[in-house]
Every structure is written in C-alpha cells, then in structure tokens.
N, C-alpha and C positions, 0 to 999 in steps of 0.2 A: 767186117762183121759188126753187126748192130748189137749194142749192149743197152738193155732197158735200165734206165736210172730209177732207183728206188724213190718213191714219193716221200717227201718229208711230212711228218704229222702236221696237220693244220694248226696254226697259231690260235690261241684263245681269242675269241672276239673281244674287241676293246670294251664292249659294254660289261663284260663279266668283271673286269678289274674295277669299273666304275661302281658296280653294285657292291663289291667287297668294301671299297672305300667309303661308300655311303653308309654301310652298316656300322663301320667303325665310328663315323661321325655321329650317328644316332645314339650309339652306346655312350660316347663321350658326353653328349648332350644330356642324356638321362642321368649320368653320374654327376654332372655339374648341378642339375636341378636338385638332386638328392642332397648334395652337400649344402646348397643354399637353404633348403628346408630344414636340415639339421641345425644349421647356425641360427635360423630364425626361432626354432623351438628352444634352443639353449638360451638365447637372448630373452625370450618371453618368460622362461622360467626364472631367470635372474631378476627380471623386473618384478615379478609377482612375489618373490621371496625377499625382496629388499625391504629393510625395516623403515626406510624413509625417515630417519631421524635427522633433525635439524643439525647443521654443522655446529660443533662446539657445545652442544647440549645433549642431555640424555633423555629428553622428552620427545616422543613421536608426535608428528603433526596429526591432528584429528579433524574430522569433517566440520565440527563446530567452530574451528579456528577460522574458517572461511565463510561462515554464515553472516549475513547482514541483519543486524537487529532493527526491527521495525518499530514504529511508534505504537502506542497502546490502541489507537483507533485506525481502522481501515478507511480509505477514501470512499466517499459516497458519490452517487450519481447525482449531479446538480439538476435542479429543476424548479418549477413553480407549480403551485396547486392551492386550491381553496379547501382541500380535503385534509382535515386535521389528522386523520388516521394515516393517510399517505405520508405526511411529514413526520409523524411520530415513528412510523416503522423505519423510515430511512435514517432518521437522526439517531434512533436507538436510545433515546432518553425521554423522560416525561416532559410534556409541554404544557405550560399554563395558558389559559385562553379565557376570553370573555364569552360566556355562554349566550347563544342567541344572536350574536353580532357577526356580520359578514367581514371577511378579511381576505387578503391575498398573501399567500405564503411563498417564501423562497428558501431553498436549502442549497448550501455550497460548501466548498472546502476552503480551509485557510491553514496557514502554518504558524506555529508558535513554539518557540524553544526547540526548533529542529524537528518537531513532531507535527503530525496532522491533527487538525481540529475541525469539527463540524459546526457550521453556523446556520441558524434558522432565524428568519425575519418574518414576522406576521404583521402586516399593516392593515389597520381597521379603517372602515369608512369614516369613523369619528376623528381620525387623525392619530389616534394612539398607536404605538408600535411596541410589540413585544419581541425582544431579541433573546435568543438562547444559544449557548455554546457548550460543547462537550469535547474533552473533559473539562471539569470546572477549573483546572489549573490554567486554562486559556482565558479566564475571565477578563484580563486586560484587553482582549480583542473587542469587548463590548463597550469600552470606554468612549464617551463622547467628548470631543474637545471643547474647550472654553466653558467648562462646568466647574463649579466650586462645591466642595463637600460641606454640607450643613451639619453642625455638631448637634445631632439629635439622637440620643441613644435608645429612645423608646420606639423608634419607627419599626413597624412590623408589616409583613405581607401575609394576608390571610388566604390560605388555599383550602380547597374542599377537603374536609377530613383532617385539617391541621389547625392547631390553635393559633399559629402564627410563626413566621420565620423572620428573624432579625434582618432588617434592610438598611441600606445606606442611601441617604437622600442627597441628591445633587441638584444644583440650580445654576443657570447661567443664561447667556444670550440666546442659545438655541431653544431653551425651554427647561423642563424639569425631568428628572429621572430617578427611579428607585432601583437599586441593585440588590440582588439576593442570590443565594446559592443553596444547592442541596448536595448530597453525597456524589451525585453523578453529573451535575451540570451547573452552570451559572446562568443567571437571567437578568434582564433589565426591562423595565417598563418605562417608555419614554413618551412624553407629551410635549410636542413642539409648541412654543409660544405660551407656555403655562407656568405658573408659579408652583413651587414644590408643595406648599400647603394645600393648594387646590387639587393637585394630583393625588395627594395622600388621602384627602377627604373622599374623593371619587372612588379610590380603591377600597376604602372602608365601607362605603355604601354599596359598591359593586364588587364583591369578592371574586377572585379569580378561581375558575375551575381548573382541574388538571387531568390530563390523560396520558 
C-alpha cells in the first residue's frame, strides 16, 4: 500500500536571514553615529563655556594679550623720483627743498630703536644733498661720519613762513652739514667738500622752501 508522505514546509531562503542581519547592522551603525555626534556636541559646549583662565591666576586671557605692537610708522614703498609731491606723499612728513633746482629723490625704509623709520634723500645737480627722516627720534640715522660739531649757538635754518629753526653745524673731511628738526621729522643739509661757513652763507642767501 502506497502512503503519500506529507511535504515539509519549505525553508526560508538564505537571503531572508541576510536581509534581517543587514538591517540590524544598519541600525547599530546609525546608533553609533548618533552617539558620536552627541559626544561632539557635548565637547563643543564645554569648550565654548570654558573660562580659559591662566593657571594659577584669576585673570582671563584677552585678545590684546596676543597682539603685536607695531612701530609708530608703517613701512613705505621704496622708490626714486624727481617729483617732490610724490616723495612728500609717501614720506608723510614735510620736505624742505631748493625751489627751481633739479634733484633726484630716493625714499626707503630703515630701522631705529626696533621701529621703522622713513628716509628721504634729495640730491641736487649742484651737489647739495637734503636728507629727511621720520619720526624725528630717528635723527641719528642722518649722521655723517668723520664730522665734528661746531660750537655755534646762533645757527638757524630759514624755511618758508618760518623765522628760523635752530640748527647744528658740523664740519669734517666729507664736507659740511647742518642738522635741524621739526615736530614730525629731522633733516640735514649736506655739502660735500665745503666749509660750514660757506654752506651757512649759501643757506642764508638761498632760503629753503618747504612742502
């Protein structure tokens, strides 16, 4: 007698178990990402709320504690020009000059006392040289070596619109020089191979203009 065997229910296809396992992995991944984001937010909040006080003190660090103090003058763009207005604008200080005489001017930067200074040199066809520096505290930059100071207290430089500025007369192997200064800059008029008296008489007969 033939007996028909009951069919067993088919097993779930293997891929069904794979899909269930993949779903669990995806959920675990999302949970891990969420935890990491929460930790990052907590850390960010702690950083923003931190007082940043220096250890051992009650004073908080401020932005100005990290600022670098600069000198009183900014650096200029070096260059050469025969245009007095060009030199004046770059130097940022008044410049004395001989009116009606041709010159070649140069402007450059220099350092004095750890700060920046601006130097202007105007060389005339006659050989006379006018030097200027700003600020006036950098006046030693104008000093010419091998020159002796002449003890003459009445020496003055006459500028346009000014009765006269006290000047220091120097003389030596290079020539003669008169130094003077204003509130904003220091100046020197140098004559190579000339005596100080001759230079002084020339400046009295040919007063300097200023712009």
